[in-house]
N, C-alpha and C positions, 0 to 999 in steps of 0.2 A: 529745785532739784537738790537731792541729798548728795553730799560728797562721801567718799569712803570713810573719812574720819567721823562724819555725822552718824553713819550706819553703825560703826564700831561702838561709838558712845551710846547709841540707843540700845544695842544688844546688851551692853553692860548694865543698863538700868534694871532695877528690881521693882516688882509690884507685889504687894501683900494681899492676902486673901480678903482683907477688909475693904480693899479698893476694887474688888471684882464683884459685879452684880449677879452674874450668872451662877446659879447654884452648883452645877456640876464642877465648873472650874474653881469656884470658891472652896468646895470640899477637897478637891484634888490638891490645891495649893496648901490648904490647912493641914492635910494629912501627909503630904509628901514633900512639901517645900522645905527650904533651909531657913533657919533663923537669920534675919538680916534687917537692914534699914530700908524701908520702902522709899523709892525715889519720888513718889507722888504725895504721900501723906506725912512722910518723915517718921512714922511709927516703927517700932521694933517688933516684928512679927514674922511668921512663916511667909516666905516669899519665893517667887519664881523669877528668874531673869526674863526679860522681854524676849530673848532668843528662845528660852525654853517654852514660854507661853505661845510664841508664834509657831513653833514646831508642833505643839499639841493642837493648836487650832488648824494648822494645815492638814494634819492627820484626820481630824474630825471632818473637815470639808471633803477630803479625798474619799472617806468612807461613806459619807451621807449625801453627797451631791454629785451630780454628773454634769459635765459641760454640755451645753445645748448649742443650737445653731449660732454661728458667729454672725451677728447682726451689724457688722461694721460697714456693710454695703447698703445702699438704699433699698427699702422695702418695695418700692415701685417695681423693681426688677423681679422680685419674687412673685408678685401677683399679676404680672402681665400674661395675657393669654394668647 
């Protein structure tokens, strides 16, 4: 389990466009990121904070996916006739 301090430290980490494999995110960071030191490769390049990246990903999920049936209960109850 993460502590509040762990979460704050993670939010402050930076990731550069070179460490991102997904083309859209890579381009977004390359074009709109701030120059900084990447927390993962140590390179000096355009970066997003992990907090910025997570907000961007949350927006993408909200726009392109919808929540489906909550399957936290046993399926046998769904299929009983």
